[in-house]
Residue, then its C-alpha position, 0 to 999 in steps of 0.5 A: m429484467l426479472i421473469p419467472l421460469n419454472n420454479g424460480f426466476v431468470i434475469i434477462s438483462e442486468m447492467l452494473f454501473v461502478t463509479n469512483a466514490t464522490p468526496e462526500q460519499i467518501k467522507v460518510a462511507f467510513k467513520v474512522r479518526a482522521p490520521t494526523t500527518t507527517s513528513t518522510v524525507v526521501p532517501g538521498t534528497s532533503e525532500p519530504i513526502r508530506d501528508l502521509p498519514d501517522i501509522p501506529s507502529l507495527s514495528i518488529g523488535p530488533s531480536n526478531e530476524e525471522k520476521k524481519a526476513q519474511l516481511v523482506v520477502q513479502f514486501a519484495r514480492e508485493s513491490t516488485m524490488n529485489e530483497t536488498w532494496a525492499m530491506k532498505c525500504l523497510n528499515e528506513n521506515e523502522w519495519n512498519y510494513e504499511k508506512s513502507a507501502l505508503v512511501f514505496t507507492e509515493l516514490h515509485k509514483n514519482g519516479q524516485i526509485p532507481a531501475e536497479a531496485f527492481v533488478k532481481q539478484v541471482 
């Protein structure tokens, strides 16, 4: 409710209602090209993670070790993995940060990342 007060207004009662978008709302919210899908094999198994979107490669050439080191630090921080495992994940996904994050999220959700990946190195 909006009530006039002096030279302005005062909001007396305000409610904010937030819900998840329905599938129909999601479809019309963002008009982007539908990604094709690919499978990535889970390291150490023969089981693929299906239906990962093909993400345009943001790969870094092998001569750019400084950028790779920065990506490792950032990925380790965001994933809470140690730098060894963060580098392994990035390397196995061709240094594509977004794809590495998707693979990490899926593996972590399924409990397929060993506890040692989260032990910080001293």
